[in-house]
C-alpha positions as a Markdown table, in Angstrom:
| # | Residue | x | y | z |
|---|---|---|---|---|
| 1 | Unk | 0.0 | 0.0 | 0.0 |
| 2 | Unk | 2.9 | 2.3 | 0.7 |
| 3 | Unk | 4.2 | 1.7 | -2.8 |
| 4 | Unk | 1.0 | 2.3 | -4.6 |
| 5 | Unk | 0.3 | 5.6 | -3.0 |
| 6 | Unk | 3.9 | 7.0 | -2.9 |
| 7 | Unk | 5.0 | 6.6 | -6.5 |
| 8 | Unk | 2.2 | 8.5 | -8.3 |
| 9 | Unk | 2.1 | 11.2 | -5.7 |
| 10 | Unk | 5.8 | 11.7 | -6.0 |
| 11 | Unk | 5.7 | 11.8 | -9.8 |
| 12 | Unk | 2.8 | 14.2 | -10.0 |
| 13 | Unk | 3.5 | 16.6 | -7.1 |
| 14 | Unk | 7.2 | 16.6 | -6.7 |
| 15 | Unk | 9.2 | 15.5 | -9.8 |
| 16 | Unk | 7.2 | 17.4 | -12.4 |
| 17 | Unk | 7.3 | 20.9 | -10.8 |
| 18 | Unk | 10.9 | 20.5 | -9.6 |
| 19 | Unk | 12.4 | 19.4 | -12.9 |
| 20 | Unk | 10.4 | 21.9 | -15.0 |
| 21 | Unk | 10.9 | 25.2 | -13.3 |
| 22 | Unk | 12.5 | 25.2 | -9.9 |
| 23 | Unk | 15.8 | 23.3 | -9.7 |
| 24 | Unk | 16.2 | 21.4 | -13.0 |
| 25 | Unk | 16.6 | 17.7 | -13.8 |
| 26 | Unk | 20.3 | 17.4 | -12.8 |
| 27 | Unk | 19.7 | 18.6 | -9.3 |
| 28 | Unk | 16.6 | 16.4 | -8.9 |
| 29 | Unk | 18.8 | 13.4 | -9.8 |
| 30 | Unk | 21.5 | 14.4 | -7.3 |
| 31 | Unk | 18.9 | 14.9 | -4.6 |
| 32 | Unk | 17.5 | 11.4 | -5.3 |
| 33 | Unk | 20.9 | 9.8 | -5.1 |
| 34 | Unk | 21.7 | 11.6 | -1.8 |
| 35 | Unk | 18.3 | 10.6 | -0.5 |
| 36 | Unk | 18.9 | 6.9 | -1.4 |
| 37 | Unk | 22.2 | 7.1 | 0.6 |
| 38 | Unk | 20.3 | 8.3 | 3.6 |
| 39 | Unk | 17.6 | 5.7 | 3.1 |
| 40 | Unk | 20.2 | 2.9 | 3.2 |
| 41 | Unk | 21.6 | 4.3 | 6.4 |
| 42 | Unk | 18.1 | 4.4 | 7.9 |
| 43 | Unk | 17.5 | 0.8 | 6.8 |
| 44 | Unk | 20.5 | -0.3 | 8.9 |
| 45 | Unk | 18.9 | 1.3 | 11.9 |
| 46 | Unk | 15.4 | -0.1 | 11.4 |
| 47 | Unk | 14.2 | -2.2 | 14.4 |
| 48 | Unk | 10.5 | -2.9 | 13.8 |
| 49 | Unk | 7.8 | -3.1 | 11.1 |
| 50 | Unk | 7.0 | 0.6 | 11.2 |
| 51 | Unk | 10.6 | 1.7 | 10.6 |
| 52 | Unk | 10.9 | -0.8 | 7.7 |
| 53 | Unk | 7.7 | 0.8 | 6.2 |
| 54 | Unk | 9.3 | 4.2 | 6.5 |
| 55 | Unk | 12.4 | 3.0 | 4.7 |
| 56 | Unk | 10.3 | 1.3 | 2.0 |
| 57 | Unk | 8.4 | 4.6 | 1.5 |
| 58 | Unk | 11.7 | 6.5 | 1.2 |
| 59 | Unk | 13.0 | 3.9 | -1.2 |
| 60 | Unk | 10.0 | 4.4 | -3.5 |
| 61 | Unk | 10.2 | 8.2 | -3.1 |
| 62 | Unk | 13.8 | 8.5 | -4.2 |
| 63 | Unk | 13.4 | 5.9 | -7.0 |
| 64 | Unk | 10.4 | 7.9 | -8.3 |
| 65 | Unk | 12.6 | 11.0 | -8.2 |
| 66 | Unk | 15.1 | 9.3 | -10.6 |
| 67 | Unk | 12.4 | 8.7 | -13.2 |
| 68 | Unk | 11.2 | 11.7 | -15.3 |
| 69 | Unk | 7.7 | 12.9 | -14.9 |
| 70 | Unk | 5.2 | 12.4 | -17.7 |
């Protein structure tokens, strides 16, 4: 459920506006790679189901940032 809600919201509300007018595609890609690094560090610290759901949500968020908006 986290995946199904996170990906389209990220594409529609974050990636499109950021890449078109605010910061550009290159910076969006750099932001997503930095976020993926932070997500991997948080995954190492996950201790229960809720923290794993948070890291899964971050995984989908930063993967969605890597793909261009349609």
